[in-house]
C-alpha positions as CSV (number, residue, x, y, z in Angstrom):
1,X,-77.2,21.7,-44.0
2,X,-77.2,22.1,-40.2
3,X,-75.9,19.2,-38.3
4,X,-78.9,20.7,-35.3
5,X,-82.2,21.9,-35.1
6,X,-83.9,24.5,-33.6
7,X,-86.6,24.1,-30.6
8,X,-88.4,26.3,-28.2
9,X,-90.2,25.4,-25.3
10,X,-92.9,22.9,-25.7
11,X,-92.2,22.1,-29.5
12,X,-91.5,18.9,-30.5
13,X,-88.8,16.5,-32.3
14,X,-89.9,13.6,-34.2
15,X,-87.8,10.7,-33.5
16,X,-88.0,6.5,-33.6
17,X,-88.0,4.1,-30.2
18,X,-85.1,3.7,-28.8
19,X,-81.9,5.5,-27.1
20,X,-79.7,8.5,-27.9
21,X,-77.4,11.2,-26.5
22,X,-78.6,14.6,-26.8
23,X,-76.4,17.0,-27.2
24,X,-77.9,20.6,-26.1
25,X,-77.1,24.5,-26.0
26,X,-78.0,28.0,-27.2
27,X,-74.8,29.2,-29.1
28,X,-71.4,29.9,-27.7
29,X,-73.0,32.3,-24.7
30,X,-74.1,29.3,-23.5
31,X,-72.5,25.4,-22.2
32,X,-72.8,22.7,-25.2
33,X,-74.3,19.9,-23.4
34,X,-74.7,16.2,-23.3
35,X,-77.2,14.1,-21.9
36,X,-78.8,10.5,-22.8
37,X,-82.3,10.3,-23.9
38,X,-84.9,7.1,-23.9
39,X,-87.8,7.6,-26.4
40,X,-90.8,5.4,-25.9
41,X,-92.3,3.2,-28.3
42,X,-95.3,4.7,-27.5
43,X,-96.4,7.9,-26.7
44,X,-94.9,11.1,-26.2
45,X,-91.9,11.5,-24.3
46,X,-91.0,14.6,-22.3
47,X,-87.7,15.6,-22.0
48,X,-86.6,18.6,-19.9
49,X,-83.6,20.9,-21.0
50,X,-81.9,23.1,-18.6
51,X,-79.8,25.5,-20.7
52,X,-76.8,27.1,-18.7
53,X,-74.8,30.2,-20.0
54,X,-71.3,30.6,-19.0
55,X,-71.3,34.1,-19.9
56,X,-73.6,37.0,-20.1
57,X,-72.6,40.2,-22.3
58,X,-76.1,41.9,-21.8
59,X,-75.0,41.9,-17.9
60,X,-72.5,44.7,-18.9
61,X,-74.8,46.2,-21.4
62,X,-73.6,44.1,-24.3
63,X,-75.9,43.3,-27.4
64,X,-75.1,40.9,-30.2
65,X,-75.7,40.9,-33.5
66,X,-75.2,39.5,-36.8
67,X,-75.2,42.3,-39.2
68,X,-75.2,40.1,-42.5
69,X,-77.6,36.4,-42.7
70,X,-79.8,35.4,-45.9
71,X,-83.3,34.4,-46.1
72,X,-82.6,33.2,-49.6
73,X,-80.1,32.6,-52.6
74,X,-77.7,30.2,-51.1
75,X,-77.4,26.9,-52.8
76,X,-78.2,25.8,-49.4
77,X,-81.7,26.5,-49.7
78,X,-84.2,24.1,-51.5
79,X,-85.3,27.0,-53.6
80,X,-82.5,29.5,-53.9
81,X,-85.0,32.1,-55.2
82,X,-87.5,31.7,-53.0
83,X,-86.0,30.5,-50.0
84,X,-86.9,30.9,-46.1
85,X,-90.0,33.0,-44.3
86,X,-88.8,35.6,-41.4
87,X,-90.5,32.8,-39.0
88,X,-87.7,30.2,-40.0
89,X,-84.6,33.1,-39.4
90,X,-86.1,34.3,-36.3
91,X,-85.7,31.1,-35.2
92,X,-82.1,30.8,-36.3
93,X,-81.0,33.7,-34.6
94,X,-82.8,33.0,-31.1
95,X,-81.8,29.8,-31.3
96,X,-78.1,31.1,-31.0
97,X,-79.0,33.6,-28.4
98,X,-78.6,36.9,-30.9
99,X,-80.1,39.9,-30.3
100,X,-80.5,41.0,-33.4
101,X,-80.3,39.6,-36.9
102,X,-80.1,41.3,-39.8
103,X,-81.8,39.3,-43.0
104,X,-80.1,41.3,-46.1
105,X,-82.5,40.3,-49.3
106,X,-79.6,40.3,-52.1
107,X,-79.8,39.3,-56.2
108,X,-81.0,35.9,-56.4
109,X,-84.0,35.8,-54.3
110,X,-84.8,39.1,-54.4
111,X,-87.9,39.0,-56.7
112,X,-89.7,36.9,-53.6
113,X,-87.6,38.3,-50.6
114,X,-88.2,42.0,-50.7
115,X,-92.0,42.1,-49.8
116,X,-90.5,41.2,-46.1
117,X,-88.8,44.4,-46.2
118,X,-90.2,47.3,-43.5
119,X,-88.5,50.3,-42.5
120,X,-89.1,48.9,-39.1
121,X,-88.3,45.8,-37.3
122,X,-90.2,42.6,-38.4
123,X,-93.5,41.9,-36.5
124,X,-92.2,39.1,-34.9
125,X,-89.1,40.4,-32.8
126,X,-89.6,40.3,-29.3
127,X,-87.7,42.9,-26.9
128,X,-84.2,41.4,-26.5
129,X,-84.4,39.5,-30.1
130,X,-84.9,41.4,-33.2
131,X,-84.9,40.7,-36.9
132,X,-84.6,43.4,-39.3
133,X,-84.8,43.3,-43.5
134,X,-82.8,45.3,-45.4
135,X,-79.9,44.5,-48.1
136,X,-76.8,43.1,-49.7
137,X,-75.9,44.7,-52.9
138,X,-74.9,41.2,-54.1
139,X,-75.7,39.6,-57.6
140,X,-76.2,43.1,-59.3
141,X,-75.9,46.8,-59.3
142,X,-71.9,47.5,-58.1
143,X,-71.3,44.0,-57.0
144,X,-67.9,44.0,-58.9
145,X,-66.9,46.8,-56.7
146,X,-67.2,44.8,-54.0
147,X,-70.5,43.8,-52.2
148,X,-72.1,45.8,-49.4
149,X,-74.2,45.6,-46.7
150,X,-77.1,48.9,-45.8
151,X,-78.4,49.0,-42.7
152,X,-81.4,50.4,-41.4
153,X,-83.2,52.1,-44.3
154,X,-86.2,53.7,-45.0
155,X,-86.5,53.1,-48.4
156,X,-85.0,49.3,-50.1
157,X,-85.2,50.4,-54.4
158,X,-81.9,52.5,-55.2
159,X,-84.1,55.5,-56.8
160,X,-85.0,55.0,-60.3
161,X,-84.3,51.4,-60.3
162,X,-86.4,48.3,-61.0
163,X,-86.6,46.1,-58.3
164,X,-82.9,45.1,-58.7
165,X,-82.4,46.1,-61.8
166,X,-81.0,49.4,-63.0
167,X,-78.6,50.3,-59.8
168,X,-75.1,51.9,-60.0
169,X,-72.2,49.9,-61.0
170,X,-70.1,51.2,-58.3
171,X,-70.2,51.6,-55.0
172,X,-70.1,55.3,-53.9
173,X,-73.6,56.2,-55.7
174,X,-75.2,53.7,-53.1
175,X,-73.3,54.3,-49.8
176,X,-74.0,58.3,-50.3
177,X,-77.8,57.6,-50.7
178,X,-78.2,54.9,-47.5
179,X,-76.5,57.7,-45.9
180,X,-79.0,60.3,-47.0
181,X,-81.8,58.6,-45.3
182,X,-80.0,57.7,-42.1
183,X,-78.4,53.9,-42.9
184,X,-75.5,52.6,-42.5
185,X,-73.2,51.2,-44.5
186,X,-69.9,48.1,-44.8
187,X,-68.2,45.9,-47.2
188,X,-69.1,42.4,-47.0
189,X,-67.0,39.4,-46.4
190,X,-64.1,41.6,-46.4
191,X,-61.5,39.4,-47.2
192,X,-62.9,38.1,-50.3
193,X,-60.5,39.9,-52.8
194,X,-57.9,41.2,-50.3
195,X,-55.7,38.0,-50.9
196,X,-52.1,38.0,-51.6
197,X,-50.9,36.2,-54.7
198,X,-47.2,36.3,-54.4
199,X,-46.2,36.0,-57.9
200,X,-48.9,37.7,-59.9
201,X,-48.2,40.6,-57.2
202,X,-44.3,40.5,-57.9
203,X,-45.1,41.1,-61.4
204,X,-47.1,44.0,-61.1
205,X,-44.6,45.4,-58.8
206,X,-41.2,44.5,-61.2
207,X,-43.3,45.9,-64.1
208,X,-44.0,49.1,-62.0
209,X,-40.5,49.8,-61.0
210,X,-38.4,48.5,-63.0
211,X,-37.0,51.4,-65.1
212,X,-33.9,50.1,-67.3
213,X,-35.9,46.4,-67.6
214,X,-33.0,44.2,-66.7
215,X,-36.2,42.2,-65.0
216,X,-34.9,43.3,-61.3
217,X,-34.8,46.3,-58.9
218,X,-32.2,48.1,-57.6
219,X,-32.4,49.9,-54.7
220,X,-33.0,53.1,-56.9
221,X,-35.2,51.6,-58.6
222,X,-37.1,49.9,-55.2
223,X,-36.9,53.0,-53.6
224,X,-39.7,54.9,-55.9
225,X,-42.3,52.1,-54.7
226,X,-44.0,49.9,-51.6
227,X,-41.8,46.5,-51.4
228,X,-43.9,44.5,-49.1
229,X,-40.3,44.0,-46.7
230,X,-37.4,46.3,-46.4
231,X,-35.2,45.9,-49.3
232,X,-32.2,44.4,-47.0
233,X,-34.6,41.5,-45.8
234,X,-36.2,40.9,-49.2
235,X,-32.3,40.5,-50.5
236,X,-31.1,38.1,-48.0
237,X,-29.5,34.8,-49.2
238,X,-31.6,31.7,-47.5
239,X,-29.6,28.6,-47.2
240,X,-32.4,26.7,-44.8
241,X,-31.8,29.1,-41.7
242,X,-28.5,30.6,-42.6
243,X,-29.1,34.1,-43.9
244,X,-26.2,36.3,-46.0
245,X,-26.0,39.3,-47.5
246,X,-28.0,39.7,-51.3
247,X,-26.5,41.1,-54.5
248,X,-28.1,44.2,-54.0
249,X,-30.8,43.7,-56.5
250,X,-34.4,42.3,-56.3
251,X,-35.5,39.6,-58.8
252,X,-38.9,38.2,-59.6
253,X,-38.5,35.3,-57.3
254,X,-37.2,37.1,-54.2
255,X,-40.0,39.4,-54.6
256,X,-42.4,36.4,-54.7
257,X,-41.1,34.8,-51.9
258,X,-41.0,38.2,-49.9
259,X,-45.0,38.5,-50.4
260,X,-45.6,34.9,-49.6
261,X,-43.5,36.1,-46.3
262,X,-46.4,38.5,-45.4
263,X,-49.2,37.0,-45.9
264,X,-49.0,35.2,-42.4
265,X,-48.1,39.1,-41.0
266,X,-50.7,41.5,-39.6
267,X,-50.0,44.1,-40.7
268,X,-48.2,43.8,-44.1
269,X,-48.2,46.1,-47.1
270,X,-48.3,43.4,-49.8
271,X,-51.0,44.5,-52.2
272,X,-54.0,42.4,-52.7
273,X,-55.6,41.1,-56.0
274,X,-58.9,42.9,-55.3
275,X,-60.2,40.9,-57.9
276,X,-63.2,39.8,-55.9
277,X,-66.1,40.7,-54.1
278,X,-65.4,41.7,-50.7
279,X,-63.7,45.0,-49.4
280,X,-62.9,46.6,-52.8
281,X,-63.8,50.1,-52.9
282,X,-63.1,50.7,-49.2
283,X,-60.4,52.5,-50.0
284,X,-62.2,55.6,-52.1
285,X,-65.6,55.1,-50.0
286,X,-63.9,55.2,-46.6
287,X,-62.2,58.6,-47.7
288,X,-65.4,60.1,-49.1
289,X,-66.8,59.5,-45.6
290,X,-69.8,57.3,-46.5
291,X,-68.6,53.8,-45.1
292,X,-69.4,53.0,-41.5
293,X,-67.7,49.9,-41.3
294,X,-66.0,47.0,-42.7
295,X,-66.7,43.6,-42.1
296,X,-64.8,40.7,-40.2
297,X,-65.1,37.1,-38.4
298,X,-66.0,35.3,-41.3
299,X,-63.1,35.7,-44.5
300,X,-59.5,35.4,-43.7
301,X,-58.7,37.3,-40.1
302,X,-55.6,38.8,-41.8
303,X,-56.7,39.9,-44.6
304,X,-60.1,41.7,-43.3
305,X,-57.8,43.2,-40.1
306,X,-55.0,44.2,-42.7
307,X,-57.2,46.5,-44.6
308,X,-59.3,47.5,-41.4
309,X,-55.6,48.9,-39.8
310,X,-54.2,50.7,-43.0
311,X,-57.4,52.7,-43.0
312,X,-57.1,53.9,-39.5
313,X,-53.6,54.7,-39.7
314,X,-54.8,57.1,-42.1
315,X,-56.6,58.8,-39.4
316,X,-60.2,57.9,-40.6
317,X,-62.9,56.7,-38.0
318,X,-63.7,53.2,-39.7
319,X,-64.9,50.8,-37.6
320,X,-65.1,47.2,-37.2
321,X,-69.0,44.5,-37.2
322,X,-69.0,41.1,-37.2
323,X,-71.0,39.1,-39.6
324,X,-71.4,35.4,-41.1
325,X,-72.8,35.8,-44.4
326,X,-75.0,32.9,-43.3
327,X,-75.3,30.4,-44.9
328,X,-73.1,31.5,-48.3
329,X,-70.3,32.0,-46.3
330,X,-70.4,30.4,-42.6
331,X,-72.9,27.7,-43.4
332,X,-73.2,26.4,-40.2
333,X,-75.4,28.8,-38.2
334,X,-75.9,32.7,-38.0
335,X,-73.6,34.5,-35.3
336,X,-70.5,32.5,-36.0
337,X,-69.2,35.8,-36.4
338,X,-71.0,38.4,-34.4
339,X,-71.0,42.2,-33.1
340,X,-71.5,43.4,-29.7
341,X,-72.6,47.2,-29.5
342,X,-72.7,48.6,-25.7
343,X,-76.0,50.5,-25.2
344,X,-75.9,50.2,-21.3
345,X,-78.5,47.4,-19.9
346,X,-81.9,47.1,-21.6
347,X,-85.1,45.9,-21.0
348,X,-85.9,46.1,-25.3
349,X,-82.7,46.3,-27.9
350,X,-83.9,49.6,-30.7
351,X,-82.8,48.6,-34.1
352,X,-81.9,52.2,-34.8
353,X,-80.0,52.7,-31.3
354,X,-77.9,49.5,-32.2
355,X,-77.0,50.6,-35.3
356,X,-75.7,53.4,-34.4
357,X,-73.1,52.2,-31.7
358,X,-72.0,49.6,-34.3
359,X,-71.1,52.5,-36.4
360,X,-69.8,54.7,-33.3
361,X,-67.5,51.6,-32.8
362,X,-68.8,51.1,-28.9
363,X,-68.4,47.4,-29.6
364,X,-66.3,44.4,-30.3
365,X,-66.4,41.8,-32.6
366,X,-66.0,38.0,-31.5
367,X,-66.6,34.8,-32.2
368,X,-69.0,34.5,-29.4
369,X,-66.5,32.3,-27.5
370,X,-64.5,35.6,-26.7
371,X,-65.6,38.7,-25.0
372,X,-64.2,42.2,-24.2
373,X,-67.1,42.9,-21.5
374,X,-64.8,46.2,-20.6
375,X,-61.8,48.1,-22.5
376,X,-60.8,51.6,-21.5
377,X,-57.3,53.8,-22.2
378,X,-56.7,56.5,-20.1
379,X,-60.7,56.0,-18.7
380,X,-61.8,56.2,-22.6
381,X,-64.1,53.5,-24.5
382,X,-63.8,52.3,-28.0
383,X,-65.3,54.8,-30.3
384,X,-64.0,57.5,-28.2
385,X,-61.2,59.6,-27.7
386,X,-58.1,59.9,-25.1
387,X,-56.3,63.0,-25.3
388,X,-52.0,63.9,-24.5
389,X,-50.7,67.1,-24.5
390,X,-47.6,65.5,-25.2
391,X,-46.2,62.0,-26.0
392,X,-46.1,59.6,-23.5
393,X,-47.7,56.5,-22.0
394,X,-51.5,55.3,-21.9
395,X,-53.1,52.6,-18.9
396,X,-55.1,49.7,-20.7
397,X,-57.5,48.2,-18.7
398,X,-60.0,45.5,-19.8
399,X,-62.5,42.7,-18.3
400,X,-62.2,39.7,-20.7
401,X,-63.4,36.4,-20.8
402,X,-62.5,33.1,-22.8
403,X,-64.9,30.0,-23.0
404,X,-63.2,26.8,-22.0
405,X,-65.2,24.7,-25.0
406,X,-63.9,26.9,-28.0
407,X,-64.0,24.7,-30.8
408,X,-60.4,23.8,-32.0
409,X,-61.6,24.6,-35.2
410,X,-59.7,27.1,-38.0
411,X,-62.5,30.1,-37.5
412,X,-61.7,29.8,-33.7
413,X,-57.6,29.9,-34.4
414,X,-57.0,26.8,-31.9
415,X,-55.5,25.1,-35.7
416,X,-53.7,26.3,-38.5
417,X,-55.2,25.6,-41.9
418,X,-52.7,24.0,-44.0
419,X,-51.9,26.8,-46.4
420,X,-50.5,28.6,-43.4
421,X,-52.0,31.6,-40.8
422,X,-53.1,33.7,-43.6
423,X,-55.9,31.8,-43.4
424,X,-56.8,31.5,-40.0
425,X,-60.4,32.7,-39.0
426,X,-62.0,31.9,-42.4
427,X,-65.4,29.9,-41.7
428,X,-65.5,28.8,-45.1
429,X,-63.1,26.0,-43.8
430,X,-64.9,22.3,-42.7
431,X,-63.2,19.7,-43.5
432,X,-59.4,19.7,-44.7
433,X,-56.4,18.5,-42.4
434,X,-54.9,21.0,-39.8
435,X,-52.4,21.1,-37.3
436,X,-52.1,22.2,-33.7
437,X,-51.5,26.4,-33.6
438,X,-48.2,26.7,-31.2
439,X,-49.4,30.3,-30.8
440,X,-52.7,29.4,-29.7
441,X,-51.3,27.4,-26.8
442,X,-48.6,29.6,-25.6
443,X,-47.0,32.5,-27.5
444,X,-46.3,36.1,-28.1
445,X,-49.0,37.8,-26.3
446,X,-48.9,40.7,-24.5
447,X,-51.1,39.5,-21.0
448,X,-51.6,35.8,-20.7
449,X,-55.5,35.3,-19.9
450,X,-56.9,31.6,-19.1
451,X,-59.8,29.9,-21.1
452,X,-61.6,29.0,-18.2
453,X,-65.0,31.0,-18.7
454,X,-64.1,33.4,-15.5
455,X,-63.3,37.0,-16.4
456,X,-60.4,38.4,-15.9
457,X,-59.0,42.0,-15.2
458,X,-56.1,42.7,-16.9
459,X,-54.0,46.0,-17.4
460,X,-51.1,47.4,-19.3
461,X,-49.5,50.2,-20.7
462,X,-48.6,51.4,-24.6
463,X,-46.4,54.0,-25.7
464,X,-48.3,56.6,-27.4
465,X,-45.1,59.0,-29.5
466,X,-47.9,60.5,-31.9
467,X,-51.9,60.8,-32.6
468,X,-52.8,57.1,-33.1
469,X,-55.2,54.1,-32.0
470,X,-55.1,51.4,-29.4
471,X,-57.2,48.3,-29.5
472,X,-57.6,45.0,-27.8
473,X,-57.5,41.9,-30.2
474,X,-57.2,38.2,-29.5
475,X,-56.5,36.5,-33.1
476,X,-58.5,35.4,-34.5
477,X,-61.3,35.5,-32.0
478,X,-61.9,38.9,-30.9
479,X,-61.1,42.4,-31.6
480,X,-62.6,45.7,-30.0
481,X,-62.9,48.8,-31.9
482,X,-60.3,51.3,-31.1
483,X,-60.1,54.3,-28.6
484,X,-58.4,57.1,-30.5
485,X,-55.1,58.6,-29.1
486,X,-54.9,62.4,-29.9
487,X,-51.3,64.0,-28.9
488,X,-50.9,67.2,-29.0
489,X,-54.3,67.9,-31.0
490,X,-53.2,66.5,-34.4
491,X,-55.0,64.3,-36.1
492,X,-54.2,60.2,-36.6
493,X,-51.3,60.1,-38.7
494,X,-49.9,57.1,-37.6
495,X,-47.9,55.6,-40.8
496,X,-47.2,57.0,-44.2
497,X,-46.8,53.5,-45.6
498,X,-50.4,52.9,-45.2
499,X,-51.3,56.0,-47.1
500,X,-49.0,54.6,-49.8
501,X,-50.5,51.4,-49.7
502,X,-53.9,52.7,-50.1
503,X,-52.9,54.7,-52.9
504,X,-51.6,51.3,-54.7
505,X,-54.8,49.5,-53.8
506,X,-56.8,52.1,-55.7
507,X,-54.6,52.3,-58.8
508,X,-54.7,48.7,-58.9
509,X,-58.6,48.1,-58.2
510,X,-59.0,50.9,-60.8
511,X,-56.6,48.6,-63.3
512,X,-58.7,45.2,-62.8
513,X,-62.4,46.4,-62.1
514,X,-62.7,50.1,-63.9
515,X,-64.0,48.5,-66.7
516,X,-67.1,46.7,-64.4
517,X,-67.9,50.3,-64.0
518,X,-71.0,51.3,-66.6
519,X,-69.4,53.5,-69.4
520,X,-71.9,56.6,-68.3
521,X,-70.8,56.3,-65.0
522,X,-67.0,55.7,-65.3
523,X,-66.0,59.7,-65.9
524,X,-67.6,60.3,-62.1
525,X,-66.4,57.5,-60.7
526,X,-62.5,58.1,-61.8
527,X,-62.3,61.5,-60.4
528,X,-63.9,59.9,-57.3
529,X,-61.1,57.8,-57.5
530,X,-58.4,60.8,-57.7
531,X,-59.9,62.6,-55.6
532,X,-59.1,59.7,-53.0
533,X,-55.8,59.1,-53.9
534,X,-54.8,62.9,-53.6
535,X,-56.3,62.9,-49.9
536,X,-54.2,59.9,-49.7
537,X,-51.2,61.5,-50.8
538,X,-51.6,64.5,-48.7
539,X,-52.0,62.4,-45.6
540,X,-48.8,60.6,-46.7
541,X,-47.2,63.7,-46.6
542,X,-48.5,64.8,-43.4
543,X,-47.3,61.4,-41.7
544,X,-43.8,60.7,-40.4
545,X,-41.6,58.3,-42.1
546,X,-42.2,54.8,-40.7
547,X,-39.0,53.3,-39.0
């Protein structure tokens, strides 16, 4: 199912005699080169291949990884329940110049693949290329409340479980168990279930707030809930490009149109469907302190980053990490989405330290064609804090680089999918027609940087009125983890609306997925949901009103 093959020095490719055009490279950190080769009719033909890097993040102390790849289960494999061996996965990881590959055993191939688990990295690992077998809860257990990646495990089977059977049916107990053994946790393919369905979302909002039952919302009714846009914006009459005041009431059609508009915006306040397998229960587990990261770089970028932003605004230290879910989500190659963790210059990558750096946010996520080799806010790096005695200005400095060979495809932002910007970054979009993205060429950016393969130093200032966070991004290719800016010693309470958004998400999740939790576990789960909502209410009270 891949258009390419991986070969190491001295290995063989079987080809018929003739002339061929060969393209070669080693993932996005290397140039993609081309040459003509001629295969003789008899004997062997030796072909010398010289690879060329355009960027080496390791020189700046960053070591890459894909925390979510699979050796079985996906329909791409000849026998999904068996899959492939560690040697096959190691070839993929090394062939893309990844330093870390986390092979996660999951439902369909669990019985066969669990034999490869070890508390230590796989024996095939090399000093700068390591393979670790761990678990994704998917196809069993708590999958209905979101698939979760469990990293750096010492034990792979939940206490009392039998293989993949008899696991908890909600994610909080699983994540708590992982933290107790010193592991790390995060939700997989986060955008799955975070999509906005305008008409469905509008109907829910109308049903919730329409107190007088007249089929529309007046200002008083709307003021008791969270709207996707300000009332006056939703109520505007639109005739082409002409706008005029509305009638002071919001209809189902106007609410649906508003949800449709904000689906292309980052951030936005629309409540997602929460009906799939991504970051579903993350609002609860993050509030309980057992979720380390949200996964990004394989599903729609607005969905991933929007959820993350709201939780950051509430003051939670949630980090972002990069994945592919290869080959189920990103079917072309491992590392199409990846995370670069700052470890300092190393001769050997230690998996435990790499995971700790991921969880601490000393990192950036990328498609490998975009890099933030340094980012500091008043001297503080991602994962750290910058402190101000009072509201003021912080100075951000960064060293960034972008490849001139970035593919002009939807996952990398060079084109907009036919469905709109809301689908940008989705690695599952492979074949549909797409349109050039004018914003990608030149748009609303704080700093313009040429994609010429060179490292560029940039700096800019940011006004910080209250404790918040500052990060660097290039949509949809690159995002650093944030530097937390603490003003006058107060906790981050960046947005009351973000806390209200999280409450609405928890309530909707319970309505659509609470029945998926086993009856014997449901009372405990409901208490945890209510406790999380109470915490968000307190955060909302402590937060200033949004403009």
